[in-house]
C-alpha positions in Angstrom: 214.9 204.2 352.5 211.3 204.8 353.5 211.5 208.5 352.3 212.8 207.4 348.9 210.1 204.8 348.5 207.3 207.1 349.8 208.2 209.6 347.1 207.7 207.0 344.4 204.5 205.7 345.9 201.2 207.5 345.6 198.9 208.8 348.3 197.1 205.4 348.6 200.4 203.6 349.2 201.4 206.2 351.8 198.5 205.0 354.0 200.0 201.5 353.9 203.4 202.9 354.9 202.0 204.6 358.0 201.3 201.4 359.9 204.6 199.8 358.7 206.6 202.7 360.1 204.6 202.6 363.3 205.5 198.9 363.9 208.7 198.4 365.9 
């Protein structure tokens, strides 16, 4: 799911996804 959403989001949103994926 993260991959699909990341593709739709821009580079700025990608930075927000990094910490979310890091969280357990």
